[in-house]
TORMARSE-734641 format. One record per residue (C-alpha): residue number from 1; x, z, y. Coordinates in nm, 3 decimals. Layout:
! TORMARSE-734641
SITE   num        px        pz        py
SITE   NUM         X         Z         Y
...
//
This chain:
! TORMARSE-734641
SITE   num        px        pz        py
SITE     1     7.695    14.647    16.058
SITE     2     8.012    14.474    15.935
SITE     3     7.837    14.366    15.619
SITE     4     7.562    14.207    15.825
SITE     5     7.810    14.020    16.043
SITE     6     8.062    13.902    15.782
SITE     7     7.859    13.939    15.466
SITE     8     7.946    14.125    15.150
SITE     9     8.265    14.028    14.965
SITE    10     8.200    13.795    14.670
SITE    11     8.271    13.957    14.332
SITE    12     8.558    13.810    14.134
SITE    13     8.447    13.582    13.849
SITE    14     8.562    13.651    13.495
SITE    15     8.588    13.373    13.236
SITE    16     8.463    13.593    12.950
SITE    17     8.161    13.713    13.146
SITE    18     8.079    13.356    13.245
SITE    19     8.101    13.237    12.883
SITE    20     7.875    13.522    12.771
SITE    21     7.622    13.431    13.036
SITE    22     7.632    13.065    12.935
SITE    23     7.580    13.163    12.570
SITE    24     7.278    13.371    12.665
SITE    25     7.135    13.082    12.863
SITE    26     7.197    12.848    12.570
SITE    27     7.016    13.081    12.329
SITE    28     6.723    13.106    12.571
SITE    29     6.699    12.726    12.593
SITE    30     6.712    12.693    12.214
SITE    31     6.428    12.943    12.174
SITE    32     6.224    12.761    12.434
SITE    33     6.294    12.431    12.257
SITE    34     6.166    12.574    11.928
SITE    35     5.848    12.694    12.100
SITE    36     5.789    12.352    12.254
SITE    37     5.846    12.178    11.921
SITE    38     5.600    12.414    11.758
SITE    39     5.342    12.340    12.028
SITE    40     5.398    11.967    11.985
SITE    41     5.337    12.004    11.612
SITE    42     5.017    12.196    11.680
SITE    43     4.896    11.921    11.911
SITE    44     4.961    11.665    11.637
SITE    45     4.753    11.870    11.392
SITE    46     4.473    11.897    11.650
SITE    47     4.485    11.522    11.707
SITE    48     4.448    11.467    11.331
SITE    49     4.146    11.700    11.320
SITE    50     3.983    11.524    11.617
SITE    51     4.052    11.190    11.451
SITE    52     3.874    11.305    11.135
SITE    53     3.585    11.422    11.357
SITE    54     3.591    11.079    11.530
SITE    55     3.661    11.241    11.867
SITE    56     3.898    10.979    11.999
SITE    57     3.916    11.111    12.355
SITE    58     4.021    11.462    12.249
SITE    59     4.278    11.319    12.008
SITE    60     4.433    11.110    12.287
SITE    61     4.453    11.419    12.509
SITE    62     4.635    11.605    12.231
SITE    63     4.884    11.320    12.197
SITE    64     4.942    11.321    12.574
SITE    65     5.020    11.693    12.565
SITE    66     5.248    11.629    12.270
SITE    67     5.435    11.368    12.476
SITE    68     5.474    11.617    12.762
SITE    69     5.616    11.875    12.523
SITE    70     5.857    11.616    12.386
SITE    71     5.974    11.527    12.738
SITE    72     6.038    11.895    12.807
SITE    73     6.230    11.921    12.479
SITE    74     6.441    11.624    12.583
SITE    75     6.514    11.788    12.919
SITE    76     6.611    12.110    12.744
SITE    77     6.845    11.909    12.523
SITE    78     7.014    11.765    12.832
SITE    79     7.046    12.116    12.976
SITE    80     7.205    12.237    12.654
SITE    81     7.449    11.947    12.660
SITE    82     7.554    12.030    13.016
SITE    83     7.599    12.396    12.923
SITE    84     7.813    12.296    12.624
SITE    85     8.028    12.077    12.851
SITE    86     8.067    12.365    13.095
SITE    87     8.164    12.604    12.815
SITE    88     8.424    12.360    12.682
SITE    89     8.571    12.317    13.030
SITE    90     8.584    12.695    13.081
SITE    91     8.749    12.751    12.745
SITE    92     9.002    12.479    12.822
SITE    93     9.073    12.627    13.165
SITE    94     9.109    12.972    13.010
SITE    95     9.352    12.842    12.748
SITE    96     9.547    12.659    13.018
SITE    97     9.568    12.972    13.233
SITE    98     9.684    13.184    12.940
SITE    99     9.942    12.921    12.846
SITE   100    10.076    12.906    13.201
SITE   101    10.096    13.286    13.215
SITE   102    10.281    13.294    12.883
SITE   103    10.522    13.025    12.999
SITE   104    10.578    13.210    13.324
SITE   105    10.653    13.532    13.134
SITE   106    10.884    13.346    12.898
SITE   107    11.069    13.186    13.188
SITE   108    11.114    13.524    13.354
SITE   109    11.243    13.677    13.031
SITE   110    11.479    13.386    12.975
SITE   111    11.608    13.417    13.331
SITE   112    11.670    13.789    13.284
SITE   113    11.850    13.729    12.954
SITE   114    12.068    13.461    13.111
SITE   115    12.162    13.699    13.391
SITE   116    12.256    13.964    13.137
SITE   117    12.458    13.722    12.924
SITE   118    12.819    13.648    13.012
SITE   119    12.955    13.310    12.900
SITE   120    13.307    13.447    12.867
SITE   121    13.184    13.718    12.631
SITE   122    13.009    13.456    12.416
SITE   123    13.324    13.244    12.390
SITE   124    13.531    13.549    12.307
SITE   125    13.285    13.659    12.038
SITE   126    13.280    13.310    11.878
SITE   127    13.661    13.301    11.873
SITE   128    13.670    13.639    11.699
SITE   129    13.415    13.522    11.439
SITE   130    13.611    13.204    11.368
SITE   131    13.936    13.399    11.338
SITE   132    13.779    13.648    11.095
SITE   133    13.632    13.362    10.888
SITE   134    13.970    13.191    10.864
SITE   135    14.137    13.518    10.760
SITE   136    13.874    13.571    10.491
SITE   137    13.933    13.219    10.351
SITE   138    14.307    13.284    10.332
SITE   139    14.249    13.616    10.154
SITE   140    14.015    13.451     9.899
SITE   141    14.263    13.169     9.832
SITE   142    14.544    13.421     9.785
SITE   143    14.336    13.624     9.540
SITE   144    14.221    13.320     9.339
SITE   145    14.570    13.167     9.303
SITE   146    14.724    13.257     8.965
SITE   147    15.065    13.420     8.976
SITE   148    15.334    13.480     8.719
SITE   149    15.313    13.312     8.377
SITE   150    14.943    13.222     8.422
SITE   151    15.032    12.982     8.704
SITE   152    15.206    12.748     8.456
SITE   153    14.904    12.706     8.229
SITE   154    14.722    12.369     8.230
SITE   155    14.343    12.407     8.240
SITE   156    14.286    12.067     8.070
SITE   157    14.499    12.172     7.773
SITE   158    14.310    12.502     7.752
SITE   159    13.974    12.321     7.753
SITE   160    14.093    12.083     7.478
SITE   161    14.208    12.380     7.269
SITE   162    13.869    12.547     7.321
SITE   163    13.689    12.233     7.201
SITE   164    13.908    12.225     6.889
SITE   165    13.819    12.587     6.815
SITE   166    13.448    12.516     6.857
SITE   167    13.473    12.212     6.626
SITE   168    13.658    12.413     6.360
SITE   169    13.398    12.690     6.376
SITE   170    13.112    12.439     6.343
SITE   171    13.282    12.270     6.046
SITE   172    13.329    12.609     5.879
SITE   173    12.959    12.690     5.922
SITE   174    12.857    12.355     5.773
SITE   175    13.085    12.396     5.470
SITE   176    12.983    12.758     5.406
SITE   177    12.754    12.777     5.094
SITE   178    12.402    12.898     5.154
SITE   179    12.204    13.149     4.951
SITE   180    12.112    13.017     4.607
SITE   181    11.740    12.941     4.588
SITE   182    11.518    12.844     4.295
SITE   183    11.556    12.492     4.161
SITE   184    11.334    12.208     4.275
SITE   185    11.001    12.203     4.084
SITE   186    10.932    11.900     3.867
SITE   187    10.584    11.846     4.011
SITE   188    10.502    11.666     4.334
SITE   189    10.486    11.864     4.657
SITE   190    10.136    11.910     4.800
SITE   191    10.076    11.768     5.145
SITE   192    10.045    12.020     5.426
SITE   193     9.718    12.069     5.607
SITE   194     9.678    11.840     5.905
SITE   195     9.929    11.584     5.770
SITE   196     9.853    11.269     5.575
SITE   197     9.982    11.275     5.218
SITE   198    10.273    11.040     5.163
SITE   199    10.279    10.785     4.882
SITE   200    10.385    10.914     4.542
SITE   201    10.685    10.687     4.509
SITE   202    10.818    10.788     4.853
SITE   203    10.773    11.158     4.776
SITE   204    10.951    11.133     4.441
SITE   205    11.237    10.919     4.570
SITE   206    11.299    11.142     4.873
SITE   207    11.290    11.458     4.656
SITE   208    11.542    11.317     4.410
SITE   209    11.766    11.190     4.691
SITE   210    11.767    11.522     4.878
SITE   211    11.815    11.732     4.562
SITE   212    12.114    11.519     4.465
SITE   213    12.276    11.539     4.808
SITE   214    12.194    11.906     4.880
SITE   215    12.159    12.078     4.539
SITE   216    12.211    12.420     4.692
SITE   217    11.931    12.386     4.954
SITE   218    11.648    12.435     4.709
SITE   219    11.277    12.381     4.766
SITE   220    11.275    12.490     5.131
SITE   221    11.551    12.249     5.225
SITE   222    11.375    11.963     5.047
SITE   223    11.053    12.040     5.234
SITE   224    11.224    12.041     5.575
SITE   225    11.412    11.719     5.519
SITE   226    11.097    11.555     5.379
SITE   227    10.904    11.654     5.690
SITE   228    11.180    11.508     5.906
SITE   229    11.171    11.176     5.719
SITE   230    10.791    11.163     5.739
SITE   231    10.799    11.229     6.116
SITE   232    11.063    10.958     6.161
SITE   233    10.848    10.710     5.966
SITE   234    10.550    10.787     6.190
SITE   235    10.762    10.726     6.501
SITE   236    10.873    10.390     6.361
SITE   237    10.512    10.291     6.291
SITE   238    10.404    10.396     6.641
SITE   239    10.690    10.198     6.797
SITE   240    10.581     9.884     6.611
SITE   241    10.232     9.886     6.762
SITE   242    10.160     9.565     6.941
SITE   243    10.122     9.586     7.318
SITE   244     9.835     9.435     7.513
SITE   245     9.850     9.070     7.602
SITE   246     9.794     8.945     7.956
SITE   247     9.438     8.835     7.878
SITE   248     9.353     9.177     7.730
SITE   249     9.496     9.350     8.037
SITE   250     9.284     9.126     8.260
SITE   251     8.970     9.213     8.063
SITE   252     9.038     9.586     8.080
SITE   253     9.104     9.578     8.457
SITE   254     8.787     9.373     8.511
SITE   255     8.595     9.631     8.307
SITE   256     8.703     9.898     8.558
SITE   257     8.544     9.699     8.842
SITE   258     8.228     9.616     8.644
SITE   259     8.170     9.975     8.528
SITE   260     8.214    10.136     8.871
SITE   261     8.092     9.848     9.095
SITE   262     8.306     9.996     9.371
SITE   263     8.609     9.892     9.578
SITE   264     8.959    10.029     9.516
SITE   265     9.305    10.040     9.668
SITE   266     9.602     9.918     9.467
SITE   267     9.733    10.273     9.429
SITE   268     9.399    10.383     9.283
SITE   269     9.406    10.095     9.035
SITE   270     9.762    10.183     8.932
SITE   271     9.639    10.535     8.849
SITE   272     9.332    10.410     8.658
SITE   273     9.515    10.137     8.465
SITE   274     9.698    10.366     8.216
SITE   275     9.364    10.517     8.114
SITE   276     9.265    10.170     7.990
SITE   277     9.600    10.107     7.821
SITE   278     9.757     9.904     8.106
SITE   279    10.084    10.046     8.236
SITE   280    10.100    10.108     8.608
SITE   281    10.400     9.874     8.654
SITE   282    10.198     9.570     8.541
SITE   283     9.873     9.653     8.724
SITE   284     9.982     9.471     9.041
SITE   285    10.063     9.146     8.858
SITE   286     9.739     9.160     8.658
SITE   287     9.529     9.217     8.972
SITE   288     9.707     8.931     9.151
SITE   289     9.632     8.695     8.862
SITE   290     9.264     8.795     8.879
SITE   291     9.264     8.733     9.255
SITE   292     9.424     8.391     9.205
SITE   293     9.149     8.301     8.956
SITE   294     8.876     8.424     9.198
SITE   295     8.765     8.690     8.950
SITE   296     8.849     8.974     9.193
SITE   297     8.786     8.968     9.569
SITE   298     9.052     9.089     9.812
SITE   299     9.026     9.179    10.180
SITE   300     9.246     9.358    10.433
SITE   301     9.071     9.621    10.646
SITE   302     9.305     9.772    10.903
SITE   303     9.630     9.846    10.724
SITE   304     9.470     9.885    10.380
SITE   305     9.396     9.614    10.121
SITE   306     9.082     9.662     9.912
SITE   307     8.989     9.495     9.582
SITE   308     8.643     9.465     9.427
SITE   309     8.451     9.260     9.174
SITE   310     8.087     9.263     9.063
SITE   311     7.934     9.122     8.744
SITE   312     7.714     8.898     8.959
SITE   313     8.025     8.745     9.119
SITE   314     8.161     8.652     8.777
SITE   315     7.825     8.498     8.686
SITE   316     7.816     8.293     9.005
SITE   317     8.170     8.171     8.943
SITE   318     8.085     8.070     8.587
SITE   319     7.777     7.884     8.710
SITE   320     7.984     7.699     8.970
SITE   321     8.243     7.610     8.705
SITE   322     7.966     7.489     8.478
SITE   323     7.818     7.271     8.753
SITE   324     8.162     7.124     8.826
SITE   325     8.221     7.049     8.459
SITE   326     7.877     6.891     8.428
SITE   327     7.942     6.670     8.732
SITE   328     8.284     6.573     8.591
SITE   329     8.121     6.494     8.257
SITE   330     7.862     6.273     8.425
SITE   331     8.134     6.089     8.616
SITE   332     8.339     6.043     8.298
SITE   333     8.035     5.913     8.109
SITE   334     7.960     5.670     8.390
SITE   335     8.319     5.548     8.396
SITE   336     8.314     5.512     8.017
SITE   337     7.998     5.303     8.036
SITE   338     8.158     5.078     8.300
SITE   339     8.469     5.031     8.085
SITE   340     8.256     4.951     7.781
SITE   341     8.067     4.689     7.984
SITE   342     8.394     4.539     8.106
SITE   343     8.528     4.532     7.751
SITE   344     8.213     4.357     7.628
SITE   345     8.234     4.107     7.915
SITE   346     8.597     4.031     7.835
SITE   347     8.518     3.980     7.468
SITE   348     8.271     3.705     7.554
SITE   349     8.435     3.366     7.503
SITE   350     8.726     3.523     7.314
SITE   351     8.577     3.522     6.968
SITE   352     8.812     3.448     6.681
SITE   353     8.834     3.071     6.611
SITE   354     9.087     2.812     6.500
SITE   355     9.119     2.674     6.851
SITE   356     9.193     3.019     6.995
SITE   357     9.446     3.092     6.720
SITE   358     9.630     2.766     6.788
SITE   359     9.630     2.835     7.164
SITE   360     9.777     3.184     7.113
SITE   361    10.049     3.045     6.886
SITE   362    10.132     2.778     7.145
SITE   363    10.146     3.046     7.417
SITE   364    10.393     3.251     7.213
SITE   365    10.616     2.945     7.167
SITE   366    10.610     2.871     7.540
SITE   367    10.695     3.233     7.628
SITE   368    10.983     3.230     7.380
SITE   369    11.121     2.908     7.526
SITE   370    11.083     3.047     7.882
SITE   371    11.284     3.352     7.785
SITE   372    11.560     3.135     7.636
SITE   373    11.578     2.924     7.952
SITE   374    11.605     3.236     8.169
SITE   375    11.894     3.364     7.956
SITE   376    12.065     3.027     7.993
SITE   377    12.018     3.035     8.373
SITE   378    12.192     3.371     8.388
SITE   379    12.509     3.209     8.253
SITE   380    12.514     2.962     8.547
SITE   381    12.420     3.216     8.814
SITE   382    12.768     3.198     8.970
SITE   383    12.709     2.834     9.063
SITE   384    12.363     2.896     9.206
SITE   385    12.344     2.758     9.565
SITE   386    12.104     3.035     9.671
SITE   387    12.342     3.304     9.542
SITE   388    12.635     3.137     9.718
SITE   389    12.443     3.120    10.045
SITE   390    12.349     3.489    10.014
SITE   391    12.715     3.577     9.959
SITE   392    12.813     3.377    10.268
SITE   393    12.549     3.554    10.478
SITE   394    12.665     3.896    10.352
SITE   395    13.030     3.812    10.428
SITE   396    12.937     3.702    10.778
SITE   397    12.745     4.026    10.842
SITE   398    13.038     4.232    10.711
SITE   399    13.280     4.031    10.929
SITE   400    13.072     4.091    11.242
SITE   401    13.040     4.463    11.161
SITE   402    13.415     4.499    11.109
SITE   403    13.492     4.329    11.442
SITE   404    13.228     4.544    11.615
SITE   405    13.395     4.865    11.491
SITE   406    13.735     4.720    11.583
SITE   407    13.612     4.674    11.938
SITE   408    13.478     5.032    11.936
SITE   409    13.821     5.159    11.829
SITE   410    13.991     4.967    12.112
SITE   411    13.739     5.111    12.360
SITE   412    13.802     5.464    12.232
SITE   413    14.181     5.419    12.258
SITE   414    14.146     5.297    12.615
SITE   415    13.927     5.597    12.704
SITE   416    14.175     5.844    12.551
SITE   417    14.467     5.683    12.734
SITE   418    14.286     5.705    13.069
SITE   419    14.171     6.067    13.026
SITE   420    14.472     6.214    12.841
SITE   421    14.783     6.033    12.966
SITE   422    15.003     6.339    12.899
SITE   423    14.915     6.332    12.526
SITE   424    15.025     5.976    12.460
SITE   425    15.269     6.066    12.180
SITE   426    15.019     6.288    12.002
SITE   427    14.754     6.015    12.023
SITE   428    14.991     5.753    11.884
SITE   429    15.076     5.985    11.596
SITE   430    14.705     6.037    11.534
SITE   431    14.640     5.662    11.536
SITE   432    14.920     5.606    11.284
SITE   433    14.780     5.871    11.049
SITE   434    14.435     5.706    11.073
SITE   435    14.582     5.365    10.976
SITE   436    14.562     5.209    11.324
SITE   437    14.898     5.029    11.347
SITE   438    15.039     4.785    11.601
SITE   439    14.911     4.478    11.410
SITE   440    14.555     4.613    11.412
SITE   441    14.332     4.329    11.547
SITE   442    14.007     4.140    11.497
SITE   443    13.939     3.967    11.163
SITE   444    13.918     3.588    11.132
SITE   445    13.730     3.385    10.866
SITE   446    13.873     3.038    10.928
SITE   447    13.977     3.008    10.563
SITE   448    13.619     3.059    10.437
SITE   449    13.355     2.800    10.532
SITE   450    13.039     2.960    10.668
SITE   451    12.698     2.805    10.708
SITE   452    12.657     2.949    11.055
SITE   453    12.851     2.862    11.368
SITE   454    13.219     2.946    11.404
SITE   455    13.326     3.301    11.495
SITE   456    13.309     3.384    11.860
SITE   457    13.552     3.661    11.968
SITE   458    13.306     3.766    12.234
SITE   459    13.034     3.838    11.972
SITE   460    13.158     4.190    11.877
SITE   461    13.160     4.297    12.240
SITE   462    12.811     4.158    12.290
SITE   463    12.690     4.343    11.978
SITE   464    12.852     4.666    12.102
SITE   465    12.677     4.632    12.437
SITE   466    12.346     4.570    12.256
SITE   467    12.401     4.877    12.037
SITE   468    12.481     5.093    12.338
SITE   469    12.171     4.965    12.519
//
């Protein structure tokens, strides 16, 4: 009766059971999708057979059924997508719930530990640890400090004495005679396998030199020293190998792009450069020179810079350079033809003749005489009326400028006196240092005759007003 009135209680949902049920549903939908795809394929085969039999109506019906199957497959795909979304949400909710439970448990444990921990006990324990550590340091220092006669020894002197002993021992070992071995054979030593035979004169000279210096070393000593000299010679030859020039480095880096026809980062090129004989430190400069010459393309994508170059790009560039050179050559040829025509036109009427020769000689005489007259005029330049007038004009301009600046100085002194009356002595001292004395006044040019009108004392003020305007 109660169940009829209030209904049965709803069972509690479990995340794992729900996920299992969703997985089962997903598998069922996938199986159904496979069946529908298989049916659609069968309908396509039937449509092909009807087409061969020229039964167009039946073939169209098969294609319609195929479309229906495809629509159902699309719907099943949407169902699967929704189920996947639901599963992801459930898994996320489950993970969130477990995380919250773990955090809640951790918070409870932390709270219990804090209740059980006494701050005073912690401070007391840390003080005891620090005190014990300090006592241990003092004990170690007391044990390591030398006492008695050993405390007066100097460690530097002891180390120097030890080095002297080591040097004496090494010198004794070097001077100690070795075991007597058979004498050096008169014949030439055969070259070892895997090593290139040395020249005869080098072998003989080195053998004689070593046997004279180390007569007690014997054949074995000669062989070892000879090998050392040969190895040293090889190192010298290897060190004298010529490095790659800039043009050779450019060709080798371009070959990397042409062989791979791919794009690279600068770090990748720095790793690939040494394989071609180009050191990684110079790869960046070589690539930049190729970019400047438009032989390698460069582009920034995001935060990375990529480099690439194709053989076709080099061909296109060479063709463009060729076209430019051809156009320049045509322009130069055209200009040359114009200059030749002008030269021919100028030669007309200027053929060699007695009249032309006499005219040229007369022209040279006139030019020579003109030059002599100019040199003579330079000597009388001081009495030139034009030069004198220019000097008068310059003096007048300088006179007006000096009076204008004099008026400016008077104006500045008046302004300073009005605004800083308490600093009168300091200002006077400053004026004296600047050369502005009591007899400082406007300039007069009454002793020098000027071409313009006489000096007007009001002119500087008028010029100052005009300058300020």
